[in-house]
C-alpha positions, 0 to 999 in steps of 0.5 A: 858242744851241746851233745856228747862227742868222742873228739870234744875235750875240755879247754877252760880258756875257750869253753870254761867248764864245758867241752868243745872242739876246734875248727881250723879254717884257712883264708887265702890272699883273696880273702876267701876261705878254702879249707876247714877241718874239725879236731879235738881242742886237746890237739895242737893245730900245727899237725893240721896246717899242712892239710889245709895248705895243700888244698890251696890251688894257687900256683904261686909261692906264698907266705903262710903266717900263724901264731905260736900254737900253729908251728912245730919244727917238723912243720917248718921242714915240711912246708919248705918242701911243699914250696910254702914260706912258713912264717909264724909269729913267735910269742917270745922270739928271743926265747927261740933256739937258733941252730947252725952248721958250725960251732958258736965261736965261729960266728962269735969271732966274726962279730955276729950279734945274734949267735946260735945255741946248737948245731944241726945234725947234718948226718941225721938229715942225710941218712933219712933224706929218701924217707923225707922225700917219700913223706912229701911225695905221699902227702902231695899225691894225696895218698894220705894226709899230713896230720895222719902221718904226724899222728902216726910218727908221734905215737912212737914211745921214742921219736921216729928217725923220720920225725927226728930228721924232719925236725932237724931239717925244720930247724934250719928253716926255723933259724933262717926265719928267726934271723929274717924276723929280727932283721926285716921290718917289712916281713914282721908287718906282713906277718902281722897283717895276715894274722890280723886278717885271721883274727877278723876271719874268726870274728866273721865265723862267730857272726855267721855261727850265731844260732843256738848258742854257737854250739854243735848239736851233732856229735860225730866229726863228719857231721861237724865238718858238714856243718862247718862246710855249710858255714864256710859256703855262707861266709864265701857267699857274703865275701863274693857279694862284697866283691861284686858291690865294691867292683860295681862301685868301682865301675861307677867312678868318673875318672881314673883318679877316683878309681885309683883312690877307691882301689887304694882304699879297698886295699887298705881295708877288707872284704871280710865285712858283715855289718850289712848282713841281716842273718835273721832275715826280713820276710814281707809277703805283702808286696812283690820282691823289689828290683830296684838294686841290681848289679851291672854285670856287664860293667863289672866284667869289663872293668880292668885295674892294675894288679897290686903285688900281694902282701903275701907274695914271695919275690 
């Protein structure tokens, strides 16, 4: 921050001795950015995760990956009920607690190598199930945001019964995820691939937000979100141009073998590329604009390739 702001806070890791805010941006399977929000750097990003997921218009069931800071047990429960497979990467997965419906000895007698530590309070979930469904209906209908409800529930001096029930239900999903994470190499690779793309997106964001020391000169949350939205529009414009460029090149392939090779190359890479973008611009008014490079939109529109299975798609 370059000015005073009510939501700015200290974070030595990111800002040193200065204050700043956090920007949470979501990227989908097409590698386009579909939602951004600004909040205090002292807040945990997990409570804003559901807000962004509900802005994703894709109807398919997807997997959403995040790092350790982006998860809570309550979020595990809510994401399951909005039909999103939540898959965080834990910093030390061996330190995480696994829950079960039965005593530890029952699994030990069966020869399980990974044993639960605690039992699920099934009665707590059943007693508050109607309120849990009401919570989900409220956020899915857009009556209020999940982050606002989480803040309200967290404001009580003791855990609210609904929040405790959400956490208890989330522990079921969390335990299943941990077991799958241990057992499934492909799942771990999918999570890592998504998070690598997120890191690339963060670098992309820094590259676009290059001017004036990469600092906000506006203090209110509303103004900061307007600036963030403008940055997102620029990023998506670059991504769209990259898609046009790659599709144009694909349309110029002379045979099917070359086309398949190029598609495979594109799938291994990413459209989050900006090295070819001159952010400061070059302006030459001594000659008319060049018309040498133009996309062949007719060819681009008619090109057809076999649709690949997305890495984030849940079967």
